[in-house]
C-alpha positions as CSV (number, residue, x, y, z in Angstrom):
1,M,-14.4,4.0,21.9
2,S,-13.3,2.7,18.5
3,R,-9.6,3.0,17.5
4,S,-9.0,3.4,13.9
5,R,-6.2,1.2,12.5
6,R,-3.8,2.6,9.9
7,S,-1.5,0.8,7.6
8,A,1.0,1.9,4.9
9,G,2.7,0.1,2.1
10,L,4.6,0.7,-1.1
11,L,3.4,-0.1,-4.6
12,L,6.5,-1.2,-6.4
13,F,6.2,-1.2,-10.2
14,R,8.3,-1.1,-13.3
15,V,7.5,-0.1,-16.9
16,T,8.7,-2.5,-19.5
17,E,9.0,-2.0,-23.2
18,E,8.9,-4.8,-25.8
19,A,10.7,-4.9,-29.1
20,A,7.5,-3.9,-30.9
21,G,7.5,-0.7,-28.9
22,E,4.6,-1.6,-26.7
23,R,4.9,-0.6,-23.0
24,D,3.5,-2.5,-20.1
25,V,3.4,-2.0,-16.3
26,E,4.3,-4.8,-13.9
27,V,3.2,-4.4,-10.2
28,L,4.5,-6.3,-7.3
29,I,1.8,-7.8,-5.0
30,G,2.0,-10.5,-2.4
31,H,-0.2,-13.4,-1.2
32,M,-1.2,-12.8,2.4
33,G,0.1,-15.5,4.7
34,G,-1.0,-17.4,7.7
35,P,-3.5,-20.2,8.2
36,F,-6.6,-18.1,7.3
37,W,-5.2,-17.4,3.8
38,A,-3.7,-20.9,3.2
39,G,-5.3,-22.5,0.1
40,R,-7.2,-19.3,-0.9
41,E,-6.6,-17.4,-4.0
42,E,-9.6,-15.0,-4.4
43,A,-9.1,-11.7,-2.7
44,A,-5.9,-13.0,-1.1
45,W,-3.5,-10.7,-3.0
46,S,-2.5,-7.3,-1.7
47,V,0.2,-4.6,-1.6
48,P,2.5,-5.6,1.2
49,K,1.8,-3.2,4.1
50,G,1.9,-3.0,7.8
51,E,0.1,-1.1,10.6
52,Y,1.6,1.9,12.3
53,G,0.9,4.0,15.3
54,P,0.7,7.7,16.0
55,D,4.4,7.9,16.8
56,E,5.5,6.7,13.3
57,S,5.0,8.3,9.8
58,A,3.3,6.5,7.0
59,E,6.5,6.7,5.0
60,A,8.6,5.1,7.7
61,A,6.0,2.4,8.2
62,A,5.8,1.6,4.5
63,A,9.6,1.5,4.2
64,G,9.9,-0.8,7.2
65,S,7.2,-3.1,5.9
66,S,8.8,-3.4,2.5
67,R,12.2,-4.2,4.2
68,R,10.6,-6.9,6.4
69,S,8.4,-8.4,3.6
70,W,11.0,-8.8,0.8
71,G,14.2,-7.1,1.8
72,C,13.7,-3.9,-0.2
73,R,15.4,-0.9,1.4
74,C,13.3,1.8,-0.1
75,R,13.1,5.2,1.5
76,P,12.2,8.7,0.5
77,G,15.2,10.5,-1.2
78,S,17.0,7.3,-2.1
79,G,16.5,7.8,-5.9
80,S,13.0,6.3,-5.9
81,R,9.9,8.3,-6.6
82,W,7.5,8.5,-3.7
83,A,3.9,9.7,-3.9
84,S,1.2,9.6,-1.4
85,P,-2.2,8.4,-2.7
86,G,-3.9,9.8,0.4
87,S,-5.9,7.7,2.7
88,A,-9.0,5.5,2.4
89,A,-11.2,3.7,4.9
90,A,-11.6,0.0,4.6
91,R,-15.1,-1.5,4.6
92,R,-15.9,-4.0,7.2
């Protein structure tokens, strides 16, 4: 019996505006750690995320992962905008 694994993360971004009036979007991504990813650059960058089980919501898992990864205390209703992109299956 195969157990599907679920993970959730936050995509943190900011919109910047330059003096010329041009706007840009900056996105926070992280380099995956551990010995497997050491010295690798290609396909080693991702939205920080963590796995969660059936007893935890995706939002709680994403907030906990961001807190552990970089100390960001983000949670729904805290003045930030939350949107769910839905779910996707990873290819193996």
